[in-house]
N, C-alpha and C positions, 0 to 999 in steps of 0.2 A: 829384681828387687821388687820385694812384697811392698803392698800401699803402704804396712805400717812402718818397714825398714826407711821407703821414702819420704816418709811422715817426718819420722823421727830427723831428717835433714834440716829441714825446716826448722831453722835454729828459735827465729820470731817467735812462734807459736808457743800463746800462752799453757805454760803446764804448772800442774801440782802434784809431785812427786814422781815426774813423769808420764802422767797422762795429761792429756788436754782439759782443758776446762772452758764452763761457759758461763757468762752472767744471766743468759737469757736462755728460755726452748730453741727460739730461731736459730741461734749461733750452732747451739747444734746439728741442728737440721741442714740449716748449710754447711758445717762441716763433711755431715753426713752422705749428701748431695754429691760433693766434689770427691770424696772417696769414691762412692758408688758410678760416678759417670768416667771416671780414673778406672775402675775394676771393669767396666763395660766396652773398655777402650777408646773413648769416646774423647782423651786429649792425656798423654804420656805427662809425669810430676815434674821432666823436664820446662815442659810447654805451660806446665800451670806456673811454678815456681817464674819462670820469664814473664810471663803476664802477672802475676801478683806482686813482684817485686819491683816491676815498671808500673803499676798502680800504687804503690805505696809510697816509692818515690812521687810519684808526678802531684800524689795530695797532701805528699811532706813539703815541695818546693811549693804550691798554691795555696799555703799556709791552711791547707782545708785536710789537717791530716784523718780526720772521721777516726770511728772506733776499728779496731783490728778485723771485727766480720763484716761490718761494712762494705770495707773494703773487699775482702773477700768475698761477698756477695757480686759487689761490682763485677769482680772478675768473673765468677758463676754466670753473672749475665752475659758478657762479653762473648765469655769462651762459648755459650750457648748459641749465640749469633751466628759467631765464626763458623762453627759446625754443626750450622742449619739445624738445630736442634730448635729453636725460638726466635724470630725477628721483633723486634722493638714495639712493632705495633700488635702483635700476636701476644705479648708480656702485657702491654697495656689493655689490651681487650680480657685476656683472662683476669687479669687482675680487678677490672671491672666486675666482670660475673664473680667471680670468689668477693668483692666487698659487697655487692646485693645479695648475694646470697648467707652470708655472714649476718647482714641485717637481717633477715627476714628470721634468722634462726633463732628456736629460743635456747636460752642458755644451759649449758652443758648438754645440749643436742647437738650430733654431727653436723658439720655443716656438710650439703650436697648440690653438687653445680647440675 
């Protein structure tokens, strides 16, 4: 099954005329990252759907539903850690580096780490 076919099976993904829609650029990047990691064999769509569904359910039951893509991102972080891509400590460190680089970069210029 192709990534496109697998994604079509995720019924709750926001769509417009059958195509995924995104409210913010980061949502599209998070979506693309999940597709890329699947295509690289990091996880299967079945594994993704199980983890994402569990996170949707847990957030809803906790009364903190969050946005669809906030939960998507949460699942990406968990899958990355589960598959040895980056630990929570590594993500935190890299995030700090990114914030510092962004703060010193003039508007309109590429951010370099």
